[in-house]
PASEBA-1860 file (N, C-alpha, C; in nm, 3 decimals):
! residues 144
1> MSNEIINQ> -0.866/-0.976/1.589/-0.764/-0.942/1.499/-0.658/-0.916/1.628 ~ -0.529/-0.951/1.553/-0.427/-1.001/1.669/-0.344/-0.870/1.699 ~ -0.282/-0.872/1.817/-0.240/-0.708/1.832/-0.118/-0.683/1.715 ~ -0.057/-0.831/1.673/0.052/-0.778/1.557/0.025/-0.693/1.473 ~ -0.109/-0.691/1.374/-0.139/-0.691/1.312/-0.192/-0.510/1.345 ~ -0.292/-0.519/1.408/-0.337/-0.351/1.473/-0.177/-0.300/1.618 ~ -0.099/-0.178/1.535/-0.011/-0.200/1.656/-0.022/-0.024/1.655 ~ -0.052/0.037/1.734/-0.062/0.187/1.774/0.056/0.253/1.748
9> NYKHSDIT> 0.133/0.220/1.753/0.267/0.327/1.741/0.299/0.297/1.540 ~ 0.207/0.270/1.486/0.207/0.255/1.341/0.121/0.328/1.319 ~ 0.092/0.468/1.237/0.032/0.571/1.142/-0.072/0.493/1.062 ~ -0.181/0.518/1.098/-0.307/0.458/1.031/-0.302/0.279/1.012 ~ -0.234/0.274/1.160/-0.295/0.069/1.217/-0.424/0.012/1.242 ~ -0.471/0.151/1.251/-0.675/0.079/1.227/-0.697/0.013/1.120 ~ -0.708/0.095/1.007/-0.673/0.087/0.831/-0.574/-0.054/0.802 ~ -0.463/-0.033/0.828/-0.324/-0.139/0.755/-0.421/-0.254/0.847
17> GKVIGCAM> -0.436/-0.294/0.985/-0.468/-0.400/1.048/-0.603/-0.448/0.985 ~ -0.675/-0.368/0.935/-0.790/-0.451/0.861/-0.749/-0.519/0.706 ~ -0.711/-0.421/0.673/-0.680/-0.416/0.513/-0.587/-0.582/0.532 ~ -0.478/-0.593/0.601/-0.396/-0.671/0.675/-0.534/-0.815/0.646 ~ -0.619/-0.800/0.769/-0.675/-0.933/0.787/-0.747/-0.979/0.674 ~ -0.779/-0.882/0.605/-0.886/-0.928/0.483/-0.795/-1.029/0.381 ~ -0.639/-0.954/0.379/-0.550/-1.031/0.299/-0.546/-1.144/0.315 ~ -0.529/-1.198/0.469/-0.525/-1.306/0.509/-0.613/-1.405/0.498
25> KVHVALGN> -0.723/-1.352/0.440/-0.856/-1.430/0.461/-0.868/-1.466/0.280 ~ -0.791/-1.361/0.217/-0.776/-1.434/0.063/-0.682/-1.524/0.048 ~ -0.567/-1.501/0.146/-0.445/-1.632/0.111/-0.501/-1.738/0.189 ~ -0.605/-1.777/0.254/-0.606/-1.864/0.348/-0.688/-1.931/0.251 ~ -0.811/-1.875/0.171/-0.902/-1.970/0.059/-0.825/-1.972/-0.086 ~ -0.738/-1.868/-0.112/-0.641/-1.939/-0.215/-0.508/-1.987/-0.243 ~ -0.451/-1.949/-0.128/-0.287/-1.982/-0.141/-0.262/-1.915/-0.224 ~ -0.126/-1.942/-0.243/-0.063/-1.893/-0.366/-0.055/-1.951/-0.504
33> GFQEVVYQ> -0.003/-1.895/-0.570/0.015/-1.978/-0.753/-0.038/-1.909/-0.819 ~ -0.191/-1.792/-0.796/-0.201/-1.691/-0.903/-0.152/-1.574/-0.943 ~ -0.242/-1.541/-1.047/-0.182/-1.452/-1.109/-0.216/-1.311/-1.012 ~ -0.150/-1.185/-0.980/-0.186/-1.097/-0.872/-0.304/-1.016/-0.943 ~ -0.323/-1.005/-1.036/-0.474/-0.964/-1.054/-0.576/-0.991/-0.969 ~ -0.574/-1.159/-0.963/-0.677/-1.235/-0.896/-0.707/-1.215/-0.759 ~ -0.568/-1.165/-0.719/-0.562/-1.151/-0.549/-0.626/-1.004/-0.503 ~ -0.597/-0.888/-0.616/-0.648/-0.784/-0.646/-0.815/-0.780/-0.580
41> RCLAIEMT> -0.836/-0.867/-0.758/-0.984/-0.858/-0.700/-1.036/-0.962/-0.599 ~ -0.960/-1.018/-0.557/-1.058/-1.071/-0.426/-1.044/-0.936/-0.324 ~ -0.877/-0.915/-0.320/-0.860/-0.824/-0.200/-1.016/-0.759/-0.194 ~ -1.019/-0.713/-0.332/-1.155/-0.593/-0.331/-1.271/-0.657/-0.305 ~ -1.315/-0.725/-0.262/-1.420/-0.801/-0.235/-1.431/-0.795/-0.101 ~ -1.332/-0.838/-0.063/-1.286/-0.846/0.124/-1.354/-0.673/0.151 ~ -1.263/-0.633/0.148/-1.226/-0.523/0.184/-1.347/-0.469/0.159 ~ -1.445/-0.468/0.046/-1.615/-0.404/0.035/-1.673/-0.516/0.167
49> EAGIEFAR> -1.677/-0.604/0.215/-1.780/-0.706/0.280/-1.732/-0.644/0.403 ~ -1.573/-0.581/0.471/-1.556/-0.551/0.564/-1.584/-0.402/0.614 ~ -1.644/-0.294/0.488/-1.646/-0.209/0.492/-1.571/-0.088/0.470 ~ -1.446/-0.099/0.438/-1.333/-0.051/0.422/-1.383/0.023/0.213 ~ -1.355/0.172/0.261/-1.351/0.261/0.106/-1.228/0.265/0.084 ~ -1.187/0.247/-0.067/-1.135/0.233/-0.137/-1.110/0.270/-0.280 ~ -0.982/0.339/-0.314/-0.996/0.331/-0.476/-0.925/0.237/-0.529 ~ -0.927/0.156/-0.660/-0.837/0.071/-0.701/-0.815/0.122/-0.840
57> EEERILYY> -0.720/0.075/-0.848/-0.600/0.127/-0.987/-0.609/0.284/-1.022 ~ -0.629/0.409/-0.897/-0.587/0.501/-0.909/-0.501/0.564/-0.972 ~ -0.549/0.624/-1.076/-0.379/0.699/-1.164/-0.310/0.826/-1.130 ~ -0.195/0.830/-1.105/-0.146/0.988/-1.061/-0.044/1.005/-1.155 ~ -0.042/1.165/-1.185/0.087/1.174/-1.276/0.204/1.213/-1.154 ~ 0.327/1.190/-1.205/0.439/1.195/-1.134/0.506/1.353/-1.223 ~ 0.524/1.396/-1.113/0.610/1.586/-1.171/0.777/1.533/-1.106 ~ 0.846/1.587/-1.223/0.994/1.598/-1.223/1.041/1.819/-1.185
65> KGYEVGTR> 1.053/1.876/-1.131/1.067/2.011/-1.126/0.977/2.069/-1.197 ~ 0.831/2.044/-1.181/0.719/2.107/-1.168/0.686/1.999/-1.325 ~ 0.770/1.952/-1.407/0.724/1.898/-1.550/0.642/1.707/-1.512 ~ 0.571/1.723/-1.589/0.506/1.612/-1.577/0.600/1.524/-1.629 ~ 0.592/1.363/-1.623/0.656/1.305/-1.656/0.636/1.140/-1.700 ~ 0.539/1.142/-1.629/0.492/0.986/-1.641/0.369/1.001/-1.550 ~ 0.305/0.876/-1.559/0.185/0.819/-1.419/0.258/0.752/-1.357 ~ 0.160/0.694/-1.235/0.168/0.560/-1.178/0.033/0.464/-1.124
73> RADFIIND> 0.008/0.419/-1.073/-0.110/0.339/-1.094/-0.098/0.228/-0.933 ~ -0.141/0.276/-0.872/-0.113/0.221/-0.678/-0.243/0.076/-0.703 ~ -0.249/-0.023/-0.667/-0.330/-0.118/-0.687/-0.449/-0.037/-0.586 ~ -0.434/-0.001/-0.476/-0.555/0.042/-0.402/-0.476/0.171/-0.320 ~ -0.629/0.258/-0.303/-0.587/0.362/-0.199/-0.715/0.390/-0.122 ~ -0.650/0.374/0.014/-0.788/0.385/0.119/-0.774/0.471/0.173 ~ -0.913/0.523/0.149/-0.941/0.625/0.282/-0.854/0.752/0.204 ~ -0.809/0.819/0.073/-0.707/0.863/0.079/-0.619/0.881/0.192
81> SVMVELKS> -0.551/0.771/0.233/-0.463/0.790/0.331/-0.363/0.656/0.346 ~ -0.423/0.590/0.242/-0.293/0.419/0.298/-0.286/0.376/0.123 ~ -0.158/0.381/0.107/-0.178/0.297/-0.049/-0.121/0.169/-0.006 ~ -0.185/0.047/-0.083/-0.155/-0.037/-0.052/-0.094/-0.107/-0.212 ~ 0.026/-0.208/-0.219/0.051/-0.236/-0.349/0.048/-0.409/-0.292 ~ -0.018/-0.513/-0.416/-0.008/-0.603/-0.423/0.070/-0.667/-0.487 ~ 0.185/-0.773/-0.477/0.280/-0.898/-0.524/0.213/-1.006/-0.521 ~ 0.233/-1.111/-0.640/0.250/-1.268/-0.668/0.383/-1.311/-0.706
89> APELTDAH> 0.459/-1.311/-0.585/0.606/-1.323/-0.608/0.680/-1.418/-0.472 ~ 0.745/-1.544/-0.560/0.766/-1.598/-0.491/0.868/-1.535/-0.301 ~ 0.914/-1.390/-0.319/0.966/-1.350/-0.168/0.956/-1.169/-0.240 ~ 0.919/-1.084/-0.123/0.944/-0.965/-0.176/1.057/-0.968/-0.153 ~ 1.110/-0.851/-0.238/1.261/-0.809/-0.292/1.243/-0.660/-0.205 ~ 1.384/-0.593/-0.231/1.412/-0.477/-0.204/1.363/-0.365/-0.352 ~ 1.328/-0.456/-0.484/1.297/-0.352/-0.570/1.152/-0.360/-0.578 ~ 1.076/-0.428/-0.495/0.922/-0.410/-0.456/0.922/-0.331/-0.400
97> LSQALNYL> 0.995/-0.310/-0.283/0.985/-0.212/-0.157/0.990/-0.055/-0.245 ~ 1.122/-0.049/-0.319/1.101/0.090/-0.364/1.035/0.127/-0.435 ~ 0.978/0.026/-0.522/0.813/0.059/-0.580/0.703/0.139/-0.443 ~ 0.717/0.031/-0.376/0.595/0.078/-0.304/0.627/0.232/-0.253 ~ 0.781/0.254/-0.184/0.800/0.388/-0.165/0.740/0.529/-0.283 ~ 0.803/0.451/-0.410/0.828/0.534/-0.474/0.656/0.554/-0.524 ~ 0.575/0.514/-0.496/0.379/0.553/-0.491/0.309/0.573/-0.320 ~ 0.439/0.573/-0.266/0.380/0.685/-0.194/0.443/0.793/-0.173
105> QAYKLETG> 0.529/0.873/-0.259/0.557/0.976/-0.291/0.514/0.996/-0.430 ~ 0.455/0.936/-0.502/0.382/0.985/-0.582/0.218/1.017/-0.560 ~ 0.198/0.973/-0.459/0.035/1.008/-0.406/0.024/1.068/-0.302 ~ 0.237/1.132/-0.232/0.202/1.238/-0.142/0.142/1.159/0.011 ~ 0.130/1.020/0.037/0.095/0.992/0.120/0.216/0.925/0.205 ~ 0.188/0.928/0.357/0.273/0.901/0.477/0.270/0.747/0.488 ~ 0.157/0.637/0.437/0.198/0.508/0.493/0.122/0.440/0.368 ~ 0.160/0.284/0.384/0.131/0.244/0.291/0.159/0.064/0.339
113> LLINFGSR> 0.115/-0.075/0.233/0.135/-0.179/0.251/0.191/-0.208/0.140 ~ 0.255/-0.320/0.174/0.339/-0.421/0.037/0.307/-0.543/0.079 ~ 0.221/-0.585/0.001/0.175/-0.722/0.018/0.175/-0.867/-0.051 ~ 0.233/-0.969/-0.063/0.242/-1.038/-0.143/0.177/-1.161/-0.096 ~ 0.142/-1.204/-0.208/0.070/-1.313/-0.181/0.114/-1.485/-0.242 ~ 0.233/-1.416/-0.305/0.324/-1.547/-0.363/0.410/-1.638/-0.335 ~ 0.426/-1.599/-0.182/0.464/-1.748/-0.146/0.371/-1.795/-0.051 ~ 0.409/-1.885/0.042/0.332/-1.994/0.075/0.265/-1.931/0.232
121> SLQYKRVT> 0.333/-1.827/0.269/0.249/-1.737/0.401/0.251/-1.621/0.333 ~ 0.144/-1.542/0.356/0.130/-1.416/0.343/0.256/-1.288/0.398 ~ 0.259/-1.239/0.305/0.412/-1.159/0.353/0.334/-1.033/0.327 ~ 0.403/-0.953/0.429/0.335/-0.825/0.397/0.450/-0.657/0.492 ~ 0.446/-0.604/0.432/0.535/-0.492/0.516/0.458/-0.351/0.519 ~ 0.461/-0.302/0.641/0.438/-0.163/0.645/0.533/-0.103/0.587 ~ 0.480/0.021/0.496/0.593/0.124/0.461/0.578/0.225/0.440 ~ 0.637/0.319/0.484/0.617/0.486/0.530/0.703/0.561/0.493
129> NERRLARE> 0.685/0.676/0.439/0.704/0.823/0.397/0.727/0.915/0.485 ~ 0.690/0.922/0.573/0.650/1.057/0.679/0.808/1.105/0.703 ~ 0.956/1.028/0.700/1.036/1.167/0.655/1.078/1.254/0.586 ~ 1.051/1.161/0.458/1.046/1.242/0.340/0.926/1.383/0.301 ~ 0.825/1.336/0.357/0.710/1.437/0.323/0.785/1.567/0.414 ~ 0.760/1.487/0.527/0.811/1.604/0.632/0.956/1.709/0.607 ~ 1.021/1.662/0.491/1.141/1.730/0.468/1.122/1.827/0.358 ~ 1.045/1.754/0.305/1.027/1.803/0.116/0.920/2.019/0.227
137> SQQSAPSK> 0.804/1.947/0.318/0.753/2.080/0.371/0.817/2.184/0.433 ~ 0.908/2.098/0.514/0.985/2.204/0.575/1.077/2.256/0.504 ~ 1.105/2.238/0.353/1.166/2.289/0.269/1.093/2.369/0.149 ~ 0.981/2.341/0.164/0.849/2.430/0.075/0.866/2.530/0.147 ~ 0.843/2.538/0.251/0.763/2.662/0.348/0.861/2.769/0.379 ~ 0.754/2.911/0.347/0.853/3.006/0.358/0.936/3.044/0.456 ~ 1.084/3.106/0.410/1.195/3.095/0.557/1.088/3.237/0.627 ~ 1.117/3.218/0.742/1.099/3.380/0.860/1.197/3.427/0.908
END
């Protein structure tokens, strides 16, 4: 795997690097133009063959001020530590990035991947929620 995929400066880089490698295999085999669900199924096969443990379409409840306000379902949660959201769009947009960040928040995870199979070349972005989680834990910590 290339050094660009696994970068120790990123939290969970070993996992995200393996997932990106699996996504590259899928994109090389299929190219672009399929619906997102096709890529999701193929990526599940690649990750299983690579020995990556994951949950697919695991639903989580969203809360606002302690009230349940809805649910969210990320494409993959890997090792209970990395969220993976897939797209099949011509380009990644700020809306896609916002959605990935919202999923990280809903799942209380620090690290995620946003992967787009819809462009001619595979696109991926590592997303992080570390600062927001740290801020929330400080706010909820009892005062001394």
